[in-house]
N, C-alpha and C positions, 0 to 999 in steps of 0.2 A: 632346571626340574628335577626334584624328585618321584620316582615312582613311587605308586601304592600299590604292596606288596602284600598280598593273601596266598595268592598259589604259588608264589614266584618265589613265598618267602623260604630261606636256608633252600633251594628245589641245586644250590649246587653242591650238598653237602656230600662228602663221600662217602659212597655206600645206600644214599635216601631210599633207593630201587630193590633193597632188602627188607624183609618182615622187620628184623630184629631193632634196626632205625628207624624206619615208619614205626615202630612199636616207642620204639626210646621216642619218639618227640610226643606222642601221647595220637598213633591211630589205630584206630580202630575202636577207639571213643564214641564214637558219632553213631556209629552200629548198631553199638550194642546200647546205647541208649531208646535209639528209633524202635528194637527190636524188646526189649525188656519195660521203658520206663515211661515209654508212649504209646498208642493206640492208629493206626493206619488212618484215621480222621484226623489225627492229631499232627500227624508227620505230615501231610495234605497240605493240613491248616499253616501252617510252616511256610512250607514252600510255596502255597500262593502267596502268606502277609511279606516276604518277602522281596518277590515282586521279577522272582527270579525272569529276566527270556533268554532265550533258546540266544545262543551265545556260535550257531553253527554256517547261519542264514539267514532263515524266514524271523528269527524274533522273536517268534513266539513264547509265553508266558508256559515254562514249564509243569508249576503245579497245575494251573486249569486243564493242560493237556493230560496232564498223569488223572486229574477228576475224571477224565471222558471215559476210564477204562467200564466198562460192564460188571459189574456186581456177579458173585455165581461163581459158584465150583467152577468149570468150565477151565480147560488149561491159560495159561498169560503168557506172556514173555516182554521182557527189555529186550530192544537192542541198541546197544553204542555204537554211534556211527566214526568209525577211526577213519573212514575213509576221505583226508581230507587233501580230497586233486583242486579246492580252485586255486587256480594261479596266485605267488605273491602271499598262499597263507601257511603257516609253520610252528603255528602257539602248539596245535594238539603233538607234535610231534618231540617238543619239548616236556610235557608234558607225561606224556606216557616213557618215551627216555627214562628221564628223571624222578618219576614218583608215581611208575604205576601202582602201590597201592592206593592211590590217596583214587585212582579212576577207578578202580575195584570197591572200595569202603563208597564211594559214592554210587558206584552199581548198585549192592546192597540195599542202601539208602532206598534207591530208586524204584529198585523188585517190591522193598515193604509199600511202598506210596501208591502201586500199581498192583500188588496183592500177586505179584508173575514169580512163578517157578522156577522158571526158564530163561536167560542170559546170555546173549551173545555180544560178545565183541570183534564187526567186521573191521578191522583196518586194511589202508591201501595195501593192493600189491609190494609198491616196490619200498614197503614199512621195511624190510625187512629183519635191520637188526633190532626195528620196538618192539615188532611179534617177538623175536622170543627173549625180550626183554618180558613182556606179558605173558609170555609161555610159562617159564619159573616166577615170575609173584607169583601166577596161580596157583601155581603145581604148590607154591609153600602155601596156599590160602589154603588151598583142599585140604592139604595135611597140621594145617592148624586147624582146620575143623571150622572155616572160616564158609566155606562156603561147600556147596552138596550137600548128603543129606544131616538132618537135626545140627544148621549153621548155629554157633557158639549154647552148644548143647539144648538149644530148642526142637521145637515140635518142626521147622518150617525145613519147608529143601529152597536150595534155590544154584543150578547146573548151572556151569560157568563157561564157554567156551571163546578160545581166539577163533576167530575165524580171517583168513587171505581171502581180500577181494583179485579179481582177475584184471586189475591195472584198468579201468573205465573209468571214465569222468563223471558218466551216466550213475555209478553204482552209489555216488553221496545224494544221488536223489533218493526219499525217503524210500520210492517203492521198486527204485532199481535196486536200491541195496536188496530190499526184500526179498527181487526175485533172483539176485547173485547167490544170497544165501542159503536160499533153493536148490541151489546146479544151475540153476536157469541161468541163457545171457539176460544182463542186465537192464533189461526195458522199462521203462514207466509203467503206472498199474492207473487206467482210469480212476477217477474220484468221482462223487464217490464208491465204493464204500473208503472211509478214510482207517487210516490201519488199528486206530484206539479201538474201531469194532471189529475189525476184519481186514488183518495184514497175514505174519507169520504163518504160515500153515494155517490158515484162513483163523486165524483166532486172534483175541485183541492183544493188539503192540503196542507199546510207550517209542517211541526212537525219541532220542535225545544224544547230542552234542559229546566228546569228551571233556570239553572247556564245560558243561552242560552240568555234567555230572559232577564234575569236580567240584564246584561249588557250593553241594551239598554237604558235605562231612560239617562245614565249618554254619550252617544253616541251620544244622540240627543244633553245634554245641552253642552258637551264640544267640540264635533265635532268627526270626525273617524280620524282626523291626529295626536288627542291628543292622542287618544285611543291605536293607529301604533305607537304613538313613544316609548312606553314600549311593550318587548320584542324583539324576535332578532323575524331578518327576516320573515317567515310565518305564526312566532310566537307571536300575537300580544299580549298587553295585560295582566292582572293576569289573576292569573285561582287559584280557589281552587281544595286543596289537603285535601282528609282522609288520614291520616296514621294510621295504626293498627298492628297492630302483637310484636312482639320479639323489645318495644321501651318502654322509660320509660315515653313517655310524649306521646301518644297519642289521635289525635283527629283533627279538621280542619284548616289547615293552607292557609293563603292569599297568595303566592308569585304574584313572578314578571316571565313571561316566560322566561327564560333563566338563572336561576337558578342551579348553579351547586345539582344535588341532594344530594351529601354529606351533603353539611348545609342545608338540608330539611330533609334528615336522624333522625342527630349528631345533627347540631345546632337548629334546630325548637324541632326536637322532640323526641331529648337524646340521641338518637341508642338505641340499644342492653345496658341490666343491664353491672354494670361492670365486667371484665373478659370472655367478650363474642365478639364475633367479628358473622358482618356478613356473614351470607354463603348465603343465595338470597336476590334475593327480587319481587315482583311486580311492577312495570311502573305505570301498568293503571287495575289496580283490576285482580282476581283473571282469567279470561284470555286472557290476558296478558303473552307472553310469559318470562321468569323466566330473569331476569340480578344477574351481577353476585357482587362482593367487587369494583372488580376496574372498573367499567359502575357507580357508584358512584360520577366519578367527570366528565362523562356530565354532557353539560346544561340539565335543563329538558324542552326539544322541541319535538315539535314531529317529529319536524326532526330527532333530534339524538338521538331519541328513537327506531325508522322505523330504523336510518342505524347501529344502535346495536341491530336488531334482534327482536325488542321488540314495545310496542307501547303504549304511552303516557293514547290514551283511557279514558274512565270517572275520570282519577286526583288521584284515588286508589292505592296507596303506600301501600305494606305489608311485611312487613319485618320479613325476616328467618331467626333467629341466628343459630352457632355452635352447638348447641343443640339438634335440630331439624332434623332426622330423614322422608331424606326424600320420603320413597315407601311409607307412612303411608298415607303422604300430596301430593303426588298425587293421592292416593286412594280416599282418602276424596272429591278432589278436581271431581278426575272424579264419585264419587257417584251423587255429587250434580246435574252435567246436565248429568248422566242418568235420574235424577227423574226430572229433569227438563224441557227438551227433548219431543216437543209434540209430536211427533211419526210419521210425515206428509213423513217424505222422508228416506227412506233406510236408508245412511251410517250416517244417528244423528244415529236413531232408535236403529241400530244392532249396530252401531259399538261403543257410548258408550254403551250398555249393555256389548260384547265380552271385552272393555276395564276392566272394573273393575272386573268382572272374572279376565282376565288372570291377570289384577294384582293384584288379592284375591289366587291364584295359587301363584305367590311370594311370600307373605306375610305367606305364609302356607308352603312355602318349598316342594311345589311341579313344583318348574318351571325351567327352562332350559335355559343356554344362547340361544341357539335357539329362546323361546318365544321372548326374550328381541328385541333380532333382529327383529322375528317378528313383537309387539306389535310400535315399532320404525316405521316398514312399514307401521302397517296398521293409524296408525294418517296422515300419510303421503295423504294417497287414503284419510281420509277423508273431507284433506281440501278443499276450493274450492267445491267442488262437493256435497255441501249441501242448501237448497233451504234459509236459513238464514246463520249469523253465529256461527248460537249455537253451531253445531257441533265442527266448528274449533276454539270455543270458550276452549271446550274442547283439541281436539287433537294437538293446539298450546303451552300450558305449557305444556302437558305430554311431547309432544315431547323433548320442551324446558332442561327440569327435567335430559330424561334421553339420550340428546346430554352432558349437564356437568354435569351429576352426574350418569355418567355409570356403572364408577367402584365403586358406592356407590350400586347401583341396584346390581350387584355380588355378592356382599357380604354381604349386607342382604339373599338373596339368599340361599348362601351357610351354614350361617350361623343359618336363618331358616329350611333349608334340616338338617341342622347335630340336632337341637334342637329336628326336629318330630324323628328323628331317636334316640336320647334320650329316647322320648316320648314310641318308639315304642319297642325299646327293653325293659324297664319297665314295660310298658302293659302285654308284654310276660311273662318275670318275672312272673309276681306277677298269671299269668293265672298256669304258671304252676306248682307255687305254692300251688295254690287255686284247684289245681292237683290231685299231692300228698298228701295232706292232707288231702282228701276228698277219697282220694284209702287207706290211713291207717287207714280212718276210717272206 
């Protein structure tokens, strides 16, 4: 199987991260077109016609989101969510490292669509190399007059700042990102109001992730209908997919939406090692409910993944083969979300901690079948009852694991209990022997 390369076409060309090489390939042509040859309404029309949906997780249509921005002379903002911290996701890192000017051009177009005067790239704290590359690219853009006062010689202003995050998963949530950008602890905000109406510094704010914004120059250049001609139904265009886990060729692949998931896992990533089979897989990062081998025959689209009981999410496929036990996987996942919970709301703060403790009980041989039923019920009580989706991000995959592999959970409990009993018997025999020796002495 071959990839459908749009964003990744020529991405490994030497020097692509520099303005000279990027412009040599036609870079910033779309930004000039959007600025001088199109009105704001026409830019919005093309984005809406493309059907481009957010590539960061929620899958909300970018054009529609931009259209929610209110009209008026108030200060408006654009925030690029580059806080790529969803386990299994590493596509935005590639784009920022190899082609930072594509992102900057996408931000310019997004700012025109939203009539924003100030833009921020909120980049994950651990992405030190990528942040340095972005800083250098932004400096080049300022020096050429592509951002700043009077961009491209026009009367439009667009200030652009690269802001390094605090290294917290919660800042990937859009309102947690806004708090972090304002210099506060990254906590999710109660919605409504939504960022489009009241976001950064209480002003209207458009938030999109790296991959989403990187698509906009092509859409402006070739038209929304051209982009919409690829994909299926409401899943238009291409998607960068990060494949990891038990596969022979992990990495980033760009595919046309609607490609069968099996072609991605086996055709591009090589599938599991010889002699192994796919036990389960996460279609959209660790927060997506797991699916089984039979679901690999579904088209990789937002709709198909949702109908199967999961979600496409950030487009990170994590493959688990039949050699991996499910309980340690569930425990490791729950530990991650417990650690990353901001603690602001009770269902998430207490639910993640309680889930970890219950899974530890099962893993240590202290659990019972009743504990497993309670654990499943708790996940259902977490979902939909938190300020943001972090609690759901743990509860959905844990609940799916119990649903699909309940017998393995029970077997794991019994085996752990058996090991525990053998250890206690051996320890008791050792104590008796020690006491007998002491008495004889």
